[in-house]
C-alpha atoms as an extended CHARMM CRD file, in Angstrom:
* protein
*
       302  EXT
         1         1  UNK       CA            112.2920000000       87.7910000000       92.0570000000  PROA      1               0.0000000000
         2         2  UNK       CA            110.1770000000       90.7830000000       92.5100000000  PROA      2               0.0000000000
         3         3  UNK       CA            110.5480000000       92.9060000000       95.6840000000  PROA      3               0.0000000000
         4         4  UNK       CA            108.7850000000       96.0130000000       96.8660000000  PROA      4               0.0000000000
         5         5  UNK       CA            111.3670000000       98.4180000000       98.3210000000  PROA      5               0.0000000000
         6         6  UNK       CA            110.1670000000      101.4010000000       96.7410000000  PROA      6               0.0000000000
         7         7  UNK       CA            107.3240000000      102.7110000000       94.5000000000  PROA      7               0.0000000000
         8         8  UNK       CA            110.3530000000      102.8400000000       91.7970000000  PROA      8               0.0000000000
         9         9  UNK       CA            109.9990000000       98.7970000000       91.8240000000  PROA      9               0.0000000000
        10        10  UNK       CA            106.6510000000       99.3030000000       89.8520000000  PROA      10              0.0000000000
        11        11  UNK       CA            105.8390000000      100.5970000000       86.4310000000  PROA      11              0.0000000000
        12        12  UNK       CA            103.3740000000      103.0710000000       86.2550000000  PROA      12              0.0000000000
        13        13  UNK       CA            100.7500000000      100.2480000000       84.7690000000  PROA      13              0.0000000000
        14        14  UNK       CA            101.5600000000       97.8000000000       87.4680000000  PROA      14              0.0000000000
        15        15  UNK       CA            101.1360000000      100.6030000000       90.1350000000  PROA      15              0.0000000000
        16        16  UNK       CA             97.5540000000      101.5180000000       88.6740000000  PROA      16              0.0000000000
        17        17  UNK       CA             96.7520000000       97.6650000000       88.4430000000  PROA      17              0.0000000000
        18        18  UNK       CA             97.6450000000       97.1590000000       92.3370000000  PROA      18              0.0000000000
        19        19  UNK       CA             95.3840000000       99.6660000000       93.5520000000  PROA      19              0.0000000000
        20        20  UNK       CA             92.5680000000       98.9570000000       91.2800000000  PROA      20              0.0000000000
        21        21  UNK       CA             92.6640000000       95.4660000000       92.4180000000  PROA      21              0.0000000000
        22        22  UNK       CA             93.0160000000       97.1380000000       95.8400000000  PROA      22              0.0000000000
        23        23  UNK       CA             89.5350000000       98.7170000000       95.2020000000  PROA      23              0.0000000000
        24        24  UNK       CA             88.2120000000       95.4130000000       94.1880000000  PROA      24              0.0000000000
        25        25  UNK       CA             89.3630000000       93.6540000000       97.1410000000  PROA      25              0.0000000000
        26        26  UNK       CA             87.6060000000       96.7150000000       99.5560000000  PROA      26              0.0000000000
        27        27  UNK       CA             84.5940000000       95.9960000000       97.5500000000  PROA      27              0.0000000000
        28        28  UNK       CA             84.6700000000       92.4470000000       98.3050000000  PROA      28              0.0000000000
        29        29  UNK       CA             85.6200000000       92.8090000000      101.6530000000  PROA      29              0.0000000000
        30        30  UNK       CA             82.6710000000       95.0210000000      102.3700000000  PROA      30              0.0000000000
        31        31  UNK       CA             80.2070000000       92.7590000000      100.7220000000  PROA      31              0.0000000000
        32        32  UNK       CA             81.4370000000       89.8430000000      102.9320000000  PROA      32              0.0000000000
        33        33  UNK       CA             82.7440000000       87.6780000000      100.0620000000  PROA      33              0.0000000000
        34        34  UNK       CA             85.5970000000       85.0800000000      100.5180000000  PROA      34              0.0000000000
        35        35  UNK       CA             89.1070000000       86.2210000000       99.5470000000  PROA      35              0.0000000000
        36        36  UNK       CA             90.8370000000       83.2370000000      100.5840000000  PROA      36              0.0000000000
        37        37  UNK       CA             93.2620000000       83.1240000000       97.2460000000  PROA      37              0.0000000000
        38        38  UNK       CA             96.4430000000       81.8640000000       99.1380000000  PROA      38              0.0000000000
        39        39  UNK       CA             95.7790000000       79.1010000000      101.5600000000  PROA      39              0.0000000000
        40        40  UNK       CA             98.6740000000       77.8300000000      103.6990000000  PROA      40              0.0000000000
        41        41  UNK       CA            100.8920000000       80.9360000000      102.4110000000  PROA      41              0.0000000000
        42        42  UNK       CA            102.8010000000       82.2830000000      105.3360000000  PROA      42              0.0000000000
        43        43  UNK       CA            104.2040000000       85.6800000000      105.8340000000  PROA      43              0.0000000000
        44        44  UNK       CA            107.3500000000       86.7130000000      108.2210000000  PROA      44              0.0000000000
        45        45  UNK       CA            106.7350000000       90.3680000000      109.2510000000  PROA      45              0.0000000000
        46        46  UNK       CA            109.8970000000       91.7720000000      110.8420000000  PROA      46              0.0000000000
        47        47  UNK       CA            109.3320000000       94.8680000000      113.1620000000  PROA      47              0.0000000000
        48        48  UNK       CA            112.4080000000       96.8160000000      114.3970000000  PROA      48              0.0000000000
        49        49  UNK       CA            109.6760000000       99.9310000000      114.6160000000  PROA      49              0.0000000000
        50        50  UNK       CA            106.5240000000       99.8990000000      116.6690000000  PROA      50              0.0000000000
        51        51  UNK       CA            103.2410000000       99.7730000000      114.4060000000  PROA      51              0.0000000000
        52        52  UNK       CA             99.6970000000       99.7110000000      114.4600000000  PROA      52              0.0000000000
        53        53  UNK       CA             98.6090000000      100.1650000000      110.7780000000  PROA      53              0.0000000000
        54        54  UNK       CA            101.4090000000       98.1820000000      109.3720000000  PROA      54              0.0000000000
        55        55  UNK       CA            101.0190000000       95.3800000000      111.6830000000  PROA      55              0.0000000000
        56        56  UNK       CA             97.1060000000       95.0700000000      111.6610000000  PROA      56              0.0000000000
        57        57  UNK       CA             96.8750000000       95.5820000000      107.7590000000  PROA      57              0.0000000000
        58        58  UNK       CA             99.4300000000       92.8420000000      106.8670000000  PROA      58              0.0000000000
        59        59  UNK       CA             98.3980000000       90.2870000000      109.4660000000  PROA      59              0.0000000000
        60        60  UNK       CA             94.5620000000       90.9700000000      108.7740000000  PROA      60              0.0000000000
        61        61  UNK       CA             95.3800000000       91.0980000000      105.2740000000  PROA      61              0.0000000000
        62        62  UNK       CA             97.1370000000       87.4180000000      105.2590000000  PROA      62              0.0000000000
        63        63  UNK       CA             94.2640000000       85.9150000000      107.0960000000  PROA      63              0.0000000000
        64        64  UNK       CA             91.7940000000       87.1660000000      104.6860000000  PROA      64              0.0000000000
        65        65  UNK       CA             93.7830000000       85.7550000000      101.9590000000  PROA      65              0.0000000000
        66        66  UNK       CA             93.7870000000       82.5310000000      103.4950000000  PROA      66              0.0000000000
        67        67  UNK       CA             97.1990000000       82.5590000000      104.8120000000  PROA      67              0.0000000000
        68        68  UNK       CA             98.8960000000       83.3610000000      108.0340000000  PROA      68              0.0000000000
        69        69  UNK       CA            101.6140000000       86.0150000000      109.4270000000  PROA      69              0.0000000000
        70        70  UNK       CA            104.1520000000       85.6140000000      111.8290000000  PROA      70              0.0000000000
        71        71  UNK       CA            105.1020000000       88.6310000000      113.9900000000  PROA      71              0.0000000000
        72        72  UNK       CA            108.8150000000       88.8780000000      114.6220000000  PROA      72              0.0000000000
        73        73  UNK       CA            110.8000000000       91.4980000000      116.6580000000  PROA      73              0.0000000000
        74        74  UNK       CA            114.5940000000       91.9300000000      117.2320000000  PROA      74              0.0000000000
        75        75  UNK       CA            113.4870000000       91.1230000000      121.0620000000  PROA      75              0.0000000000
        76        76  UNK       CA            112.2650000000       87.8000000000      119.9710000000  PROA      76              0.0000000000
        77        77  UNK       CA            114.5820000000       86.6300000000      117.3690000000  PROA      77              0.0000000000
        78        78  UNK       CA            118.4350000000       86.0590000000      116.4160000000  PROA      78              0.0000000000
        79        79  UNK       CA            118.4110000000       89.3660000000      114.8470000000  PROA      79              0.0000000000
        80        80  UNK       CA            118.3570000000       90.8120000000      118.4090000000  PROA      80              0.0000000000
        81        81  UNK       CA            121.6310000000       88.8910000000      119.0520000000  PROA      81              0.0000000000
        82        82  UNK       CA            123.4270000000       89.9660000000      116.1570000000  PROA      82              0.0000000000
        83        83  UNK       CA            122.5930000000       87.4480000000      113.3970000000  PROA      83              0.0000000000
        84        84  UNK       CA            123.1270000000       88.9300000000      109.8180000000  PROA      84              0.0000000000
        85        85  UNK       CA            120.3140000000       90.0460000000      107.8960000000  PROA      85              0.0000000000
        86        86  UNK       CA            121.6750000000       87.9660000000      105.1740000000  PROA      86              0.0000000000
        87        87  UNK       CA            121.4860000000       84.7480000000      107.3210000000  PROA      87              0.0000000000
        88        88  UNK       CA            118.2150000000       85.4680000000      108.3890000000  PROA      88              0.0000000000
        89        89  UNK       CA            117.0620000000       85.9970000000      104.6020000000  PROA      89              0.0000000000
        90        90  UNK       CA            118.2880000000       82.5610000000      103.8190000000  PROA      90              0.0000000000
        91        91  UNK       CA            116.5680000000       80.8390000000      106.5930000000  PROA      91              0.0000000000
        92        92  UNK       CA            113.2210000000       82.4970000000      106.0280000000  PROA      92              0.0000000000
        93        93  UNK       CA            113.6470000000       81.8510000000      102.6450000000  PROA      93              0.0000000000
        94        94  UNK       CA            113.4190000000       78.2720000000      103.3680000000  PROA      94              0.0000000000
        95        95  UNK       CA            110.2770000000       78.5100000000      105.6730000000  PROA      95              0.0000000000
        96        96  UNK       CA            107.7690000000       81.2140000000      104.5960000000  PROA      96              0.0000000000
        97        97  UNK       CA            106.3820000000       82.4200000000      101.1260000000  PROA      97              0.0000000000
        98        98  UNK       CA            106.9520000000       86.3640000000      101.6370000000  PROA      98              0.0000000000
        99        99  UNK       CA            108.7360000000       88.7430000000      104.0840000000  PROA      99              0.0000000000
       100       100  UNK       CA            107.6870000000       92.2120000000      105.2590000000  PROA      100             0.0000000000
       101       101  UNK       CA            110.1470000000       94.3260000000      107.0660000000  PROA      101             0.0000000000
       102       102  UNK       CA            109.5800000000       97.6160000000      109.1070000000  PROA      102             0.0000000000
       103       103  UNK       CA            113.2610000000       98.7340000000      110.1870000000  PROA      103             0.0000000000
       104       104  UNK       CA            115.0180000000      101.8320000000      110.8520000000  PROA      104             0.0000000000
       105       105  UNK       CA            117.6980000000      101.2630000000      108.1060000000  PROA      105             0.0000000000
       106       106  UNK       CA            117.0710000000      101.1800000000      104.1190000000  PROA      106             0.0000000000
       107       107  UNK       CA            120.5600000000       99.2450000000      103.7410000000  PROA      107             0.0000000000
       108       108  UNK       CA            119.6260000000       96.6740000000      105.9240000000  PROA      108             0.0000000000
       109       109  UNK       CA            116.5550000000       96.1110000000      104.0970000000  PROA      109             0.0000000000
       110       110  UNK       CA            118.6650000000       95.9490000000      100.7690000000  PROA      110             0.0000000000
       111       111  UNK       CA            121.1460000000       93.6880000000      102.2690000000  PROA      111             0.0000000000
       112       112  UNK       CA            118.1950000000       91.0630000000      103.3240000000  PROA      112             0.0000000000
       113       113  UNK       CA            116.7610000000       91.3750000000       99.9510000000  PROA      113             0.0000000000
       114       114  UNK       CA            120.1240000000       90.3720000000       98.5620000000  PROA      114             0.0000000000
       115       115  UNK       CA            120.0490000000       87.2780000000      100.3260000000  PROA      115             0.0000000000
       116       116  UNK       CA            116.3540000000       86.5270000000      100.0070000000  PROA      116             0.0000000000
       117       117  UNK       CA            114.9530000000       83.9390000000       97.4590000000  PROA      117             0.0000000000
       118       118  UNK       CA            111.2250000000       85.0150000000       98.1740000000  PROA      118             0.0000000000
       119       119  UNK       CA            109.4510000000       88.5080000000       97.8500000000  PROA      119             0.0000000000
       120       120  UNK       CA            110.3870000000       91.0580000000      100.4780000000  PROA      120             0.0000000000
       121       121  UNK       CA            108.1270000000       94.0060000000      101.0960000000  PROA      121             0.0000000000
       122       122  UNK       CA            109.1930000000       97.5300000000      102.5160000000  PROA      122             0.0000000000
       123       123  UNK       CA            106.9090000000       98.1990000000      105.4730000000  PROA      123             0.0000000000
       124       124  UNK       CA            108.9240000000      101.1740000000      106.2640000000  PROA      124             0.0000000000
       125       125  UNK       CA            112.3090000000      102.2730000000      106.3040000000  PROA      125             0.0000000000
       126       126  UNK       CA            114.2000000000      105.3450000000      107.2490000000  PROA      126             0.0000000000
       127       127  UNK       CA            114.3070000000      106.1840000000      103.3130000000  PROA      127             0.0000000000
       128       128  UNK       CA            110.6460000000      105.0440000000      102.0020000000  PROA      128             0.0000000000
       129       129  UNK       CA            107.2340000000      104.3120000000      102.8800000000  PROA      129             0.0000000000
       130       130  UNK       CA            106.1480000000      102.8290000000       99.7170000000  PROA      130             0.0000000000
       131       131  UNK       CA            102.9470000000      100.9350000000      101.1890000000  PROA      131             0.0000000000
       132       132  UNK       CA            101.6070000000      104.0810000000      102.2160000000  PROA      132             0.0000000000
       133       133  UNK       CA            101.5140000000      105.6140000000       98.7130000000  PROA      133             0.0000000000
       134       134  UNK       CA             99.6920000000      102.5180000000       97.5940000000  PROA      134             0.0000000000
       135       135  UNK       CA             96.7730000000      103.2370000000       99.9080000000  PROA      135             0.0000000000
       136       136  UNK       CA             97.0540000000      107.0460000000       99.6870000000  PROA      136             0.0000000000
       137       137  UNK       CA             96.6990000000      106.8910000000       95.7480000000  PROA      137             0.0000000000
       138       138  UNK       CA             93.9570000000      103.9830000000       95.9140000000  PROA      138             0.0000000000
       139       139  UNK       CA             91.8490000000      106.3360000000       98.1050000000  PROA      139             0.0000000000
       140       140  UNK       CA             92.5470000000      109.5380000000       95.7920000000  PROA      140             0.0000000000
       141       141  UNK       CA             91.6890000000      107.4080000000       92.6510000000  PROA      141             0.0000000000
       142       142  UNK       CA             88.5080000000      105.9190000000       94.4250000000  PROA      142             0.0000000000
       143       143  UNK       CA             87.4070000000      109.5970000000       95.3730000000  PROA      143             0.0000000000
       144       144  UNK       CA             88.4430000000      111.2910000000       92.1640000000  PROA      144             0.0000000000
       145       145  UNK       CA             89.5610000000      109.2720000000       89.4950000000  PROA      145             0.0000000000
       146       146  UNK       CA             93.0540000000      109.3120000000       88.1340000000  PROA      146             0.0000000000
       147       147  UNK       CA             95.6720000000      111.6180000000       89.4330000000  PROA      147             0.0000000000
       148       148  UNK       CA             97.4440000000      111.9420000000       86.2140000000  PROA      148             0.0000000000
       149       149  UNK       CA             97.9370000000      115.8450000000       85.8080000000  PROA      149             0.0000000000
       150       150  UNK       CA             96.7480000000      116.8790000000       89.4880000000  PROA      150             0.0000000000
       151       151  UNK       CA             98.5980000000      118.8520000000       91.7750000000  PROA      151             0.0000000000
       152       152  UNK       CA             99.5160000000      117.6410000000       95.4480000000  PROA      152             0.0000000000
       153       153  UNK       CA            100.9100000000      119.5940000000       98.1220000000  PROA      153             0.0000000000
       154       154  UNK       CA            103.4060000000      117.8540000000      100.7730000000  PROA      154             0.0000000000
       155       155  UNK       CA            103.5330000000      120.0360000000      103.7450000000  PROA      155             0.0000000000
       156       156  UNK       CA            106.2080000000      119.6370000000      106.5220000000  PROA      156             0.0000000000
       157       157  UNK       CA            109.0410000000      117.0060000000      106.8440000000  PROA      157             0.0000000000
       158       158  UNK       CA            110.6030000000      115.7160000000      103.8370000000  PROA      158             0.0000000000
       159       159  UNK       CA            110.6690000000      112.3870000000      105.7170000000  PROA      159             0.0000000000
       160       160  UNK       CA            110.2650000000      108.8960000000      104.2140000000  PROA      160             0.0000000000
       161       161  UNK       CA            106.7050000000      109.1630000000      103.2710000000  PROA      161             0.0000000000
       162       162  UNK       CA            107.6060000000      112.5290000000      101.5600000000  PROA      162             0.0000000000
       163       163  UNK       CA            110.3790000000      110.7650000000       99.3750000000  PROA      163             0.0000000000
       164       164  UNK       CA            107.8350000000      108.1830000000       98.2550000000  PROA      164             0.0000000000
       165       165  UNK       CA            105.4650000000      110.9790000000       96.9950000000  PROA      165             0.0000000000
       166       166  UNK       CA            108.3180000000      112.2830000000       94.9010000000  PROA      166             0.0000000000
       167       167  UNK       CA            108.7150000000      108.6880000000       93.3300000000  PROA      167             0.0000000000
       168       168  UNK       CA            104.9950000000      108.3840000000       92.9410000000  PROA      168             0.0000000000
       169       169  UNK       CA            104.7280000000      111.8500000000       91.2830000000  PROA      169             0.0000000000
       170       170  UNK       CA            107.1660000000      110.5770000000       88.4760000000  PROA      170             0.0000000000
       171       171  UNK       CA            105.6740000000      107.3530000000       88.1550000000  PROA      171             0.0000000000
       172       172  UNK       CA            101.9050000000      108.3040000000       87.7820000000  PROA      172             0.0000000000
       173       173  UNK       CA            102.6290000000      111.9290000000       86.1670000000  PROA      173             0.0000000000
       174       174  UNK       CA            101.3970000000      114.3880000000       88.8280000000  PROA      174             0.0000000000
       175       175  UNK       CA            102.9360000000      117.5250000000       89.9830000000  PROA      175             0.0000000000
       176       176  UNK       CA            104.1230000000      117.6780000000       93.6430000000  PROA      176             0.0000000000
       177       177  UNK       CA            104.8680000000      121.0770000000       95.4710000000  PROA      177             0.0000000000
       178       178  UNK       CA            106.5710000000      120.3620000000       98.6540000000  PROA      178             0.0000000000
       179       179  UNK       CA            106.7160000000      123.0710000000      101.3420000000  PROA      179             0.0000000000
       180       180  UNK       CA            109.3720000000      122.1090000000      104.0320000000  PROA      180             0.0000000000
       181       181  UNK       CA            111.6780000000      124.3600000000      106.3760000000  PROA      181             0.0000000000
       182       182  UNK       CA            115.4590000000      124.7620000000      105.5230000000  PROA      182             0.0000000000
       183       183  UNK       CA            117.0990000000      121.6830000000      107.1310000000  PROA      183             0.0000000000
       184       184  UNK       CA            114.3320000000      119.1950000000      106.5910000000  PROA      184             0.0000000000
       185       185  UNK       CA            114.1310000000      118.6300000000      102.9690000000  PROA      185             0.0000000000
       186       186  UNK       CA            113.7220000000      115.2300000000      101.1500000000  PROA      186             0.0000000000
       187       187  UNK       CA            116.3540000000      113.1230000000       99.4390000000  PROA      187             0.0000000000
       188       188  UNK       CA            118.3280000000      115.0030000000       97.1400000000  PROA      188             0.0000000000
       189       189  UNK       CA            118.9610000000      112.4660000000       94.5460000000  PROA      189             0.0000000000
       190       190  UNK       CA            115.3520000000      111.9110000000       94.4320000000  PROA      190             0.0000000000
       191       191  UNK       CA            114.4790000000      115.7260000000       93.6940000000  PROA      191             0.0000000000
       192       192  UNK       CA            116.9520000000      115.5960000000       90.9310000000  PROA      192             0.0000000000
       193       193  UNK       CA            115.6330000000      112.5080000000       89.2790000000  PROA      193             0.0000000000
       194       194  UNK       CA            112.1700000000      114.0460000000       89.3620000000  PROA      194             0.0000000000
       195       195  UNK       CA            113.0200000000      117.2440000000       87.6250000000  PROA      195             0.0000000000
       196       196  UNK       CA            110.4660000000      119.8110000000       87.1640000000  PROA      196             0.0000000000
       197       197  UNK       CA            107.6500000000      117.3950000000       88.3670000000  PROA      197             0.0000000000
       198       198  UNK       CA            108.5800000000      118.5270000000       91.9420000000  PROA      198             0.0000000000
       199       199  UNK       CA            108.8740000000      122.1120000000       93.2370000000  PROA      199             0.0000000000
       200       200  UNK       CA            110.1060000000      122.9230000000       96.5940000000  PROA      200             0.0000000000
       201       201  UNK       CA            109.1240000000      125.9800000000       98.7640000000  PROA      201             0.0000000000
       202       202  UNK       CA            109.1580000000      127.3290000000      102.2070000000  PROA      202             0.0000000000
       203       203  UNK       CA            106.0080000000      128.7330000000      101.9880000000  PROA      203             0.0000000000
       204       204  UNK       CA            102.6180000000      126.7080000000      102.7780000000  PROA      204             0.0000000000
       205       205  UNK       CA            100.4160000000      128.9450000000      101.1220000000  PROA      205             0.0000000000
       206       206  UNK       CA            102.2800000000      128.7450000000       97.6640000000  PROA      206             0.0000000000
       207       207  UNK       CA            102.2570000000      125.0350000000       97.9530000000  PROA      207             0.0000000000
       208       208  UNK       CA             98.4900000000      124.3570000000       98.6640000000  PROA      208             0.0000000000
       209       209  UNK       CA             97.5230000000      127.0800000000       95.7970000000  PROA      209             0.0000000000
       210       210  UNK       CA             95.0390000000      125.3590000000       93.6820000000  PROA      210             0.0000000000
       211       211  UNK       CA             96.2280000000      122.0230000000       94.8860000000  PROA      211             0.0000000000
       212       212  UNK       CA             94.0930000000      118.8990000000       94.1750000000  PROA      212             0.0000000000
       213       213  UNK       CA             95.4140000000      116.8170000000       97.5100000000  PROA      213             0.0000000000
       214       214  UNK       CA             97.2170000000      118.0360000000      100.5580000000  PROA      214             0.0000000000
       215       215  UNK       CA             98.9130000000      115.7190000000      102.6710000000  PROA      215             0.0000000000
       216       216  UNK       CA            101.2550000000      115.9570000000      105.8910000000  PROA      216             0.0000000000
       217       217  UNK       CA            102.8650000000      114.1230000000      108.3520000000  PROA      217             0.0000000000
       218       218  UNK       CA            103.8730000000      114.4680000000      112.0070000000  PROA      218             0.0000000000
       219       219  UNK       CA            106.7760000000      116.6930000000      112.8180000000  PROA      219             0.0000000000
       220       220  UNK       CA            108.9100000000      114.1780000000      114.4930000000  PROA      220             0.0000000000
       221       221  UNK       CA            108.7370000000      110.5580000000      113.2820000000  PROA      221             0.0000000000
       222       222  UNK       CA            109.9310000000      107.7940000000      115.1050000000  PROA      222             0.0000000000
       223       223  UNK       CA            113.5220000000      107.8450000000      115.5300000000  PROA      223             0.0000000000
       224       224  UNK       CA            113.5920000000      111.7430000000      115.7470000000  PROA      224             0.0000000000
       225       225  UNK       CA            111.7920000000      112.1750000000      119.3300000000  PROA      225             0.0000000000
       226       226  UNK       CA            115.2750000000      113.5750000000      120.7710000000  PROA      226             0.0000000000
       227       227  UNK       CA            114.6780000000      116.3350000000      118.1300000000  PROA      227             0.0000000000
       228       228  UNK       CA            111.0820000000      117.1220000000      119.4180000000  PROA      228             0.0000000000
       229       229  UNK       CA            111.7570000000      120.4410000000      121.0370000000  PROA      229             0.0000000000
       230       230  UNK       CA            113.8590000000      121.6280000000      117.7340000000  PROA      230             0.0000000000
       231       231  UNK       CA            111.3450000000      120.4440000000      115.1960000000  PROA      231             0.0000000000
       232       232  UNK       CA            108.4220000000      122.0280000000      117.0490000000  PROA      232             0.0000000000
       233       233  UNK       CA            110.1530000000      125.5190000000      116.3260000000  PROA      233             0.0000000000
       234       234  UNK       CA            111.4400000000      124.6960000000      112.9500000000  PROA      234             0.0000000000
       235       235  UNK       CA            107.8090000000      123.3920000000      111.9090000000  PROA      235             0.0000000000
       236       236  UNK       CA            105.9170000000      126.0830000000      113.8850000000  PROA      236             0.0000000000
       237       237  UNK       CA            104.6830000000      127.6570000000      110.2970000000  PROA      237             0.0000000000
       238       238  UNK       CA            103.9880000000      124.4580000000      108.8130000000  PROA      238             0.0000000000
       239       239  UNK       CA            100.6520000000      123.2880000000      110.2970000000  PROA      239             0.0000000000
       240       240  UNK       CA             97.8430000000      122.7200000000      107.8040000000  PROA      240             0.0000000000
       241       241  UNK       CA             94.5680000000      124.8750000000      108.5740000000  PROA      241             0.0000000000
       242       242  UNK       CA             91.4210000000      125.5060000000      107.1060000000  PROA      242             0.0000000000
       243       243  UNK       CA             92.6920000000      128.4040000000      105.6570000000  PROA      243             0.0000000000
       244       244  UNK       CA             95.1140000000      126.3920000000      103.6500000000  PROA      244             0.0000000000
       245       245  UNK       CA             92.1950000000      124.0390000000      102.3000000000  PROA      245             0.0000000000
       246       246  UNK       CA             90.3840000000      127.1890000000      101.2240000000  PROA      246             0.0000000000
       247       247  UNK       CA             93.2740000000      128.1020000000       99.0000000000  PROA      247             0.0000000000
       248       248  UNK       CA             92.8720000000      124.9020000000       97.3330000000  PROA      248             0.0000000000
       249       249  UNK       CA             90.8370000000      123.3090000000       94.7840000000  PROA      249             0.0000000000
       250       250  UNK       CA             87.0020000000      123.3540000000       96.1000000000  PROA      250             0.0000000000
       251       251  UNK       CA             87.0400000000      119.7240000000       96.1410000000  PROA      251             0.0000000000
       252       252  UNK       CA             90.7840000000      119.1140000000       97.3930000000  PROA      252             0.0000000000
       253       253  UNK       CA             91.2890000000      116.0490000000       99.6610000000  PROA      253             0.0000000000
       254       254  UNK       CA             93.4420000000      115.8510000000      102.8230000000  PROA      254             0.0000000000
       255       255  UNK       CA             95.5980000000      112.9550000000      103.9760000000  PROA      255             0.0000000000
       256       256  UNK       CA             97.5710000000      112.2400000000      106.7110000000  PROA      256             0.0000000000
       257       257  UNK       CA             99.3900000000      108.7960000000      107.2340000000  PROA      257             0.0000000000
       258       258  UNK       CA             98.7100000000      108.9690000000      111.0060000000  PROA      258             0.0000000000
       259       259  UNK       CA             99.1900000000      108.8560000000      113.7320000000  PROA      259             0.0000000000
       260       260  UNK       CA             98.3040000000      112.6280000000      113.8300000000  PROA      260             0.0000000000
       261       261  UNK       CA             99.0800000000      115.2570000000      116.4530000000  PROA      261             0.0000000000
       262       262  UNK       CA             95.9070000000      118.1070000000      116.1540000000  PROA      262             0.0000000000
       263       263  UNK       CA             97.0580000000      121.4450000000      117.0150000000  PROA      263             0.0000000000
       264       264  UNK       CA            100.6040000000      120.5780000000      115.6350000000  PROA      264             0.0000000000
       265       265  UNK       CA            100.8860000000      119.4450000000      112.0970000000  PROA      265             0.0000000000
       266       266  UNK       CA             97.2850000000      119.7040000000      111.4320000000  PROA      266             0.0000000000
       267       267  UNK       CA             94.2300000000      121.6580000000      112.7210000000  PROA      267             0.0000000000
       268       268  UNK       CA             91.3870000000      119.3840000000      113.9890000000  PROA      268             0.0000000000
       269       269  UNK       CA             88.6930000000      120.9410000000      112.0790000000  PROA      269             0.0000000000
       270       270  UNK       CA             90.8680000000      119.6610000000      108.9880000000  PROA      270             0.0000000000
       271       271  UNK       CA             91.5980000000      116.3050000000      109.9600000000  PROA      271             0.0000000000
       272       272  UNK       CA             87.9890000000      115.6640000000      111.0740000000  PROA      272             0.0000000000
       273       273  UNK       CA             86.3090000000      117.7730000000      108.3090000000  PROA      273             0.0000000000
       274       274  UNK       CA             84.4120000000      117.1640000000      105.5120000000  PROA      274             0.0000000000
       275       275  UNK       CA             87.6650000000      117.1470000000      102.9420000000  PROA      275             0.0000000000
       276       276  UNK       CA             89.4160000000      114.9000000000      105.1960000000  PROA      276             0.0000000000
       277       277  UNK       CA             89.8860000000      111.1090000000      103.9150000000  PROA      277             0.0000000000
       278       278  UNK       CA             92.5300000000      109.9090000000      106.3300000000  PROA      278             0.0000000000
       279       279  UNK       CA             90.1820000000      107.0480000000      107.7560000000  PROA      279             0.0000000000
       280       280  UNK       CA             89.6910000000      105.5720000000      104.3130000000  PROA      280             0.0000000000
       281       281  UNK       CA             93.2210000000      106.1370000000      103.6020000000  PROA      281             0.0000000000
       282       282  UNK       CA             94.0500000000      104.0530000000      106.7630000000  PROA      282             0.0000000000
       283       283  UNK       CA             91.6790000000      101.4370000000      105.9180000000  PROA      283             0.0000000000
       284       284  UNK       CA             92.9160000000      101.0840000000      102.4480000000  PROA      284             0.0000000000
       285       285  UNK       CA             96.3030000000      100.1880000000      103.7040000000  PROA      285             0.0000000000
       286       286  UNK       CA             94.3480000000       96.6540000000      104.2260000000  PROA      286             0.0000000000
       287       287  UNK       CA             93.1040000000       96.3770000000      100.7220000000  PROA      287             0.0000000000
       288       288  UNK       CA             96.1990000000       97.9440000000       98.9020000000  PROA      288             0.0000000000
       289       289  UNK       CA             98.5940000000       95.5570000000      100.3730000000  PROA      289             0.0000000000
       290       290  UNK       CA             96.2320000000       92.5270000000       99.6760000000  PROA      290             0.0000000000
       291       291  UNK       CA             96.7560000000       93.4000000000       96.2300000000  PROA      291             0.0000000000
       292       292  UNK       CA            100.4030000000       93.8280000000       96.6450000000  PROA      292             0.0000000000
       293       293  UNK       CA            100.8780000000       90.3740000000       98.3290000000  PROA      293             0.0000000000
       294       294  UNK       CA             98.8850000000       88.9910000000       95.2070000000  PROA      294             0.0000000000
       295       295  UNK       CA            101.0140000000       90.6240000000       92.9020000000  PROA      295             0.0000000000
       296       296  UNK       CA            104.1610000000       89.6100000000       94.5710000000  PROA      296             0.0000000000
       297       297  UNK       CA            103.3220000000       85.9810000000       95.0100000000  PROA      297             0.0000000000
       298       298  UNK       CA            101.8820000000       85.3150000000       91.6390000000  PROA      298             0.0000000000
       299       299  UNK       CA            104.9300000000       87.1130000000       90.1540000000  PROA      299             0.0000000000
       300       300  UNK       CA            107.0780000000       84.3490000000       92.0640000000  PROA      300             0.0000000000
       301       301  UNK       CA            105.0610000000       81.7960000000       90.7140000000  PROA      301             0.0000000000
       302       302  UNK       CA            105.0990000000       82.7070000000       87.2490000000  PROA      302             0.0000000000
């Protein structure tokens, strides 16, 4: 049974095939073509964290594929009353075809998978956000072609998206420069595994120098709201500005997984500027995830 808990669950060829398929799905969608490949298939969507892009993209994606998505929250299910993740997995495996989980705990996601007999997708955990990387890479490939050998600059918190960028750098063979303040670095074991493909710096200027893609995220992700004031001080020098874009290659792109705080991690003239592709990046969550769903359901039936 294939699951998608992290980018490392795919090979480089599988990753490229999925985002290529995602681009095909986007063209079909824009042309108004029928994409109902999986009639009567059902996805259970378990949300412990609030969401806009993840919920809408998976729910709309399943509808466009001819299936149906069920929104489940701890407040509305037995998970909120202490039912073990393993028991919920066994029950849902009898009723639906695929599950997406957005959770605070990656360990809980792994426990769910251990008891699931249907594919499970990580819609976000404290450790990884792999679906975001599918959309990000689909967007880059659509605009600039293969990212192999290119340089990506990650600016800010070494969070779950940053961790997923580390895995993707190794998988797709690009160079990743991470500029984060001390105390907010990404997962050390992932860094060790990536080797020289990933470099760390405390200087934004060094990270963005001649970069082909600049990426950032909010300073205080969900679950870190109580640290907001502390993080505002720590990340004060980690805003992406037009001056940083000018240090990158002339055709560098800017990405942000959203929601964004203009005037904090990114200036308005960057995220709303000509080099920003954040809206296509967000829209590609829908299409890359349809390709992922197709890949997992086809794998489960093979």
